C-alpha positions as CSV (number, residue, x, y, z in Angstrom):
1,M,40.9,-7.0,-22.0
2,A,40.3,-3.3,-21.5
3,K,43.0,-1.0,-22.9
4,V,43.7,2.1,-20.8
5,G,45.8,5.0,-21.9
6,V,48.0,6.7,-19.3
7,I,49.0,10.2,-20.2
8,L,52.4,11.1,-18.6
9,S,54.1,14.5,-18.3
10,G,57.7,13.7,-17.5
11,C,59.4,12.1,-14.5
12,G,59.4,13.8,-11.0
13,V,56.9,15.7,-8.9
14,F,58.3,19.2,-9.5
15,D,58.6,19.1,-13.3
16,G,56.9,15.9,-14.5
17,S,54.6,13.2,-13.5
18,E,54.4,12.5,-9.8
19,I,56.2,9.1,-9.6
20,Y,54.2,7.6,-6.6
21,E,50.9,8.6,-8.2
22,T,51.9,7.1,-11.5
23,V,53.2,3.8,-10.1
24,I,50.1,3.4,-8.0
25,T,48.0,4.0,-11.0
26,L,49.9,1.5,-13.2
27,L,49.8,-1.1,-10.4
28,A,46.1,-0.7,-9.9
29,L,45.4,-0.9,-13.6
30,D,47.5,-4.1,-13.9
31,R,45.7,-5.7,-10.9
32,A,42.4,-4.8,-12.6
33,G,43.5,-6.7,-15.7
34,A,43.8,-3.7,-18.0
35,E,46.2,-3.5,-20.9
36,V,48.1,-0.2,-20.2
37,V,49.5,2.1,-22.9
38,C,51.7,4.9,-21.6
39,M,52.0,8.0,-23.7
40,A,53.3,11.6,-23.5
41,P,53.8,14.6,-25.7
42,D,57.1,14.7,-27.6
43,V,57.9,18.3,-26.5
44,P,60.4,20.0,-24.3
45,Q,59.7,20.4,-20.6
46,M,58.8,23.8,-19.3
47,H,62.0,23.7,-17.2
48,V,64.1,21.2,-15.3
49,I,64.0,21.1,-11.5
50,N,66.8,19.8,-9.3
51,H,64.7,17.6,-7.0
52,L,67.3,17.7,-4.2
53,T,67.3,21.5,-3.9
54,G,63.9,22.3,-5.5
55,E,65.5,24.9,-7.7
56,P,65.5,25.2,-11.5
57,E,68.6,23.9,-13.3
58,Q,69.8,26.7,-15.5
59,G,70.7,25.8,-19.1
60,Q,69.2,22.3,-18.9
61,S,66.5,21.0,-21.2
62,R,64.7,17.7,-21.2
63,N,62.0,16.1,-23.4
64,V,58.7,15.1,-21.8
65,L,58.4,11.9,-23.8
66,V,62.0,10.8,-23.1
67,E,61.6,11.6,-19.3
68,S,58.2,9.8,-19.1
69,A,59.9,6.7,-20.6
70,R,61.8,6.4,-17.3
71,I,58.6,5.6,-15.5
72,A,57.2,3.5,-18.3
73,R,60.4,1.4,-18.5
74,G,60.8,2.5,-22.1
75,K,57.4,1.2,-23.2
76,I,55.8,4.5,-24.3
77,R,54.2,6.2,-27.3
78,A,54.1,9.7,-28.5
79,I,50.6,11.0,-27.9
80,S,50.6,12.5,-31.5
81,E,50.5,9.0,-32.9
82,L,47.4,7.9,-31.0
83,S,43.7,8.4,-31.1
84,I,40.8,7.5,-28.7
85,D,40.1,4.5,-31.1
86,D,43.2,2.9,-29.5
87,F,41.7,2.9,-26.0
88,D,38.7,2.1,-23.8
89,A,39.6,4.8,-21.2
90,L,42.2,7.4,-20.3
91,I,43.8,8.4,-17.0
92,L,46.1,11.3,-16.2
93,P,48.4,11.1,-13.1
94,G,49.3,14.4,-11.4
95,G,52.6,16.1,-10.6
96,F,53.6,19.6,-11.6
97,G,54.3,18.3,-15.1
98,A,50.5,18.1,-15.6
99,A,50.3,21.8,-15.0
100,K,53.6,22.7,-16.7
101,N,54.0,20.4,-19.6
102,L,50.5,19.1,-20.5
103,C,49.2,22.6,-20.0
104,D,50.5,25.8,-18.5
105,F,48.1,26.2,-15.6
106,A,51.1,26.5,-13.2
107,V,52.0,29.8,-15.0
108,K,48.8,31.2,-16.4
109,G,46.1,29.8,-14.1
110,P,42.6,29.9,-15.6
111,Q,44.0,31.5,-18.8
112,C,46.1,28.3,-19.4
113,E,46.4,26.5,-22.8
114,V,46.5,22.8,-23.1
115,E,49.1,21.0,-25.3
116,P,47.2,20.4,-28.6
117,D,47.5,16.6,-28.8
118,V,46.4,16.3,-25.2
119,A,43.4,18.5,-25.8
120,R,42.6,16.5,-29.0
121,L,42.7,13.2,-27.2
122,L,40.6,14.4,-24.3
123,R,37.9,15.8,-26.6
124,Q,37.9,12.6,-28.6
125,C,37.4,10.6,-25.3
126,W,34.5,12.8,-24.3
127,A,32.9,12.5,-27.7
128,A,33.2,8.8,-27.7
129,K,31.6,8.6,-24.3
130,K,34.6,6.7,-22.9
131,P,35.6,7.2,-19.2
132,L,38.4,9.6,-18.2
133,A,40.1,9.9,-14.9
134,A,42.5,12.6,-13.5
135,I,44.6,12.7,-10.4
136,C,46.0,15.5,-8.2
137,I,46.3,18.7,-10.2
138,A,45.5,17.0,-13.6
139,P,41.8,17.8,-13.3
140,A,42.8,21.4,-14.2
141,I,43.4,20.1,-17.7
142,L,39.8,18.6,-17.8
143,A,38.4,21.9,-16.5
144,R,40.2,23.8,-19.3
145,V,39.2,21.5,-22.2
146,L,35.7,20.4,-21.2
147,G,34.8,23.6,-19.5
148,E,35.8,25.6,-22.6
149,D,33.5,23.2,-24.6
150,G,30.6,24.0,-22.3
151,H,30.3,20.5,-20.7
152,C,30.5,21.8,-17.1
153,P,32.6,18.9,-15.7
154,S,32.2,18.0,-12.1
155,L,35.6,17.3,-10.5
156,T,37.9,17.8,-7.6
157,I,41.4,18.8,-6.7
158,G,40.7,18.4,-3.0
159,T,40.0,21.4,-0.7
160,D,42.3,24.2,-1.8
161,A,40.0,27.2,-2.2
162,D,42.2,29.2,-4.7
163,T,42.7,26.2,-7.0
164,A,39.1,25.2,-6.8
165,A,38.1,28.8,-7.7
166,A,40.4,28.7,-10.7
167,L,38.8,25.5,-12.0
168,S,35.3,26.9,-11.5
169,S,36.2,30.0,-13.5
170,M,37.2,27.7,-16.4
171,G,33.7,26.2,-16.4
172,A,34.1,23.3,-14.1
173,R,31.9,22.5,-11.0
174,H,34.4,21.8,-8.2
175,Q,33.5,19.5,-5.3
176,S,35.5,19.3,-2.1
177,C,36.9,15.9,-1.5
178,S,39.0,14.1,1.1
179,V,42.3,12.5,0.1
180,R,41.0,8.9,0.5
181,D,37.9,9.5,-1.7
182,F,37.1,10.5,-5.3
183,V,34.4,12.4,-7.3
184,V,32.4,10.9,-10.1
185,D,30.7,12.9,-12.8
186,R,28.6,10.2,-14.4
187,E,27.1,12.4,-17.1
188,N,30.6,13.2,-18.5
189,K,32.1,9.9,-17.4
190,L,34.8,11.6,-15.3
191,I,36.5,10.4,-12.1
192,T,38.9,12.6,-10.1
193,T,40.8,12.3,-6.8
194,P,43.1,14.7,-4.9
195,A,46.0,12.4,-4.2
196,Y,49.1,14.6,-3.3
197,M,47.1,17.8,-3.4
198,L,46.2,16.6,0.1
199,A,48.1,13.4,0.9
200,G,50.4,13.3,3.8
201,S,51.6,9.7,3.0
202,I,51.8,7.4,0.0
203,S,49.1,5.1,1.6
204,E,46.6,8.1,1.7
205,A,47.3,8.8,-2.0
206,A,47.0,5.2,-2.9
207,E,43.5,4.7,-1.4
208,G,41.9,7.4,-3.5
209,I,43.8,6.4,-6.6
210,E,42.9,2.7,-6.3
211,K,39.2,3.6,-5.8
212,T,39.5,5.9,-8.9
213,V,41.0,3.2,-11.0
214,Q,38.4,0.7,-9.8
215,T,35.6,3.1,-10.8
216,L,37.2,3.8,-14.1
217,M,37.3,0.1,-14.9
218,E,33.6,-0.3,-13.9
219,M,32.6,2.5,-16.3
220,I,34.2,0.9,-19.4
């Protein structure tokens, strides 16, 4: 049975992992027969967003690992405890948490820094030639890590020109992609899909994510 690591960034679209994207990913992996290991950094969130108002909650602090455990039903590991030897593949759902907690792309754009243990695991994955997938805005993390290392990853966040330009400036090769499709970089063993960068409905996001998971499993 293939073991797939799922890197989470909290719980909730505006300050953590996008819940629909994450659940679709977990469901698709389960249906494909994968053993799933959820993980997250044991660090504070950048901030806490009230998802009813869309505004930051002043004076509140939450932990990325603790919040991610909500989606994982408590079955989750700290990413610092793990290495790529524990997995056959990795996948990163999107949500603003990917761009706020796994890295700070939401604040610094192309000058962003990636959380050290996340960067370590992604570099280990590439070096071990194991497949890696990213959803929604999470490909920005791949652009920063693999682009910085000179691997010129080919990936997508959909069709947003400004975000695509930011990823290209980090050393990635951006490809425009529809919400129901995905982009494969076979040289670097990467699969990416836009999901809620473009999706107008959960079914649109699901189609691209399910195809991404299927392709990830085929590359193991």
